[in-house]
N, C-alpha and C positions, 0 to 999 in steps of 0.2 A: 671798386672791385665788382660792382654789379655787372657791368658789361663783360668783363673777363669771364665771370661765371656763366652768364647767359650765352655768350658765344661758345664757351666750352660745352655747354649743354646742347647747343645746336650741332656742334661737331659730333658729339656723342650720338645724337639722334640720327645724323647723317650716316653714322657707322652702324646703325641698326639697334642702338641701345634705347630702351623705352625711357622716356623722360616724363614723369608725372606732370600733368597740367597744373597741379597745385603749386609746384615749384615756380613755374613761369608766372602764375597769378600773384605769388608773393613778391616776385621781383617787380612786377608791374605796380603793385600796391605801393611798394617802397618808392619807386620813381615818381608816382603820382603825389605821394606825400612830400617828396623832396623838391617839388616844383613850387617856386615862389610866385607871387601874384603877377610879376612881370613876364613869367613864362620861362624862367631859367631854372636849372637844377642846382640846388645848393650842395655844398660839400658834406655838410652835417645837418641832419634834421633839426629844424627849429633855430638854426644859427646862420647868419650871414645872408648874402644875396646870391642870386643865380650866377653861375660861371659858364661862359661860353664853351670851354673845353668839355665840361661835364654834360652840358646840354647836347652838344654834338654827339657825345658818347651815348647819351640816352636815346637819341633818334636811331643810331646804329643798333642799339640794343633792341628796340621794338621792331626794327626792320629784320633783325636776325630771327625773330620769332613770328614773322609774317604779318605784323601789324603795320600796314602801310597807310591805312585810312584813319587811324585813331585820332581823336581830337587832341590828344597830347602831342602827337607828332606835329600837327599844324601849329600849335602854340609854340613848341620848341623850335620849329623852323623859322617862324617869325622872329623869335628871340635871337637865334643865331644870325640870321640875315641882318638884323639891326646891330648886333654886336661884333660880328666877324666880317660879314660880307666877303667878297673876293676881289674887290677892286684893286687892292694893293699888289696883286699878282705875285704874292709870295715874297715880295721885297720888304714888306713891312713886318719883319720878324719880331716876335714878342716871346715872352716866357711861355714855355710849354707849346711852342709852335709845332714841333714834331708830333707831340701827343694829340694836340687839337686836330691837326690835319690828317693824322692817321685815321681818325674816326670821321671827320667831316668829308674827307675824300670818299669814304665808303658811302656816306649819305648821298653825296652828289652823284656817284656812280649808279647807285640804286634808283635814284630819281630819274636818271637818264635825261632826255631832252624835254619831256612834257609832264613829268611826275609832279613837280612843284605847281605848275599851272592847273593840273587836275585837282590837287589838294586845296589850292588857294586860288580859285578862278578870278577873284576880284583883285588879285595882286597885279602890280604894274609889271610889264614885261622886263623892264630894266632891273627890277629887284629880284627876279626869279633866279634861283640856283639851278643851273643845268650842268650836265657833265661836260659838255663841250666848252662852256664858258669857264668852268672850274679848271679844266685841263689846260686851256690856253693861258690862263693867268697863273694859277698856283703851281700846277705840275711843270709847266715850262719854266717858271721861276726857280723851281727846285733844281731842274737840270742845269741851269746856268751857275748854280752855286756848288756844283760837284767839284771835288778836288781832283788833281791830276791822277792820283792813285785809285780813283773810282769811288772813294768814300765821301762822306759829308762830315764836316766838323763844325756844324752850326750850333749845336746845343750845348748846354752846360752839363748834360749828363755824359756826353762822350760820343766819339765817332761811331762806335758799333750801334748804339741806340738810334742815332740820327740816320745812319745808313739803312738799318732795317726798316725804320718807319718810311723813309722815302722810297726804298725799293718796293715796298708793299703798295704804296700809292701809285707808283709808275707802272706796276704790273696789272692794275685793276682792269684795264681794257682787254687783257688776255684771259681774264676769269680763270686763272690757273688753279686757284684754290676753290673747292666747291662752295665754301661759305660766301664767296664773292660773286657767284654766278647769279645772274638776273633770273 
């Protein structure tokens, strides 16, 4: 729930509501404590190993508060690239695919074409997450799975959830929502 709360606070700030820095600091502290030694964010403090969906969510969380250069972002990006990648092109669906990519797409979009390379200059070009690579593989893969009625029925949660997640991903280029503007 941390990302939902932080993105809500960002929306509140965008609307002119004062958001105390201490609240953001507490969210950051929690995410730091929830990071395991491999760089993944765990579901519950002190239990289990890092999960790629939660780690993608954590990156989006820090991006939402303007923390693009933070060392945790770098650690989380490496973890996500190791555990998610985008080579499957959206065809390699897995549990929580919609949830994961709802946030991972935001991360790819905010990184743009050179954000990953600027954060991790020693990384190989082939392993770097870029918006164009993400869009060509995952977003285009999403389009091919759309039902004739315009919805998506890929998840175990249901068509409405899947459709909302995928439409949000597909509109990122348009930056229609202020929170997704670069």
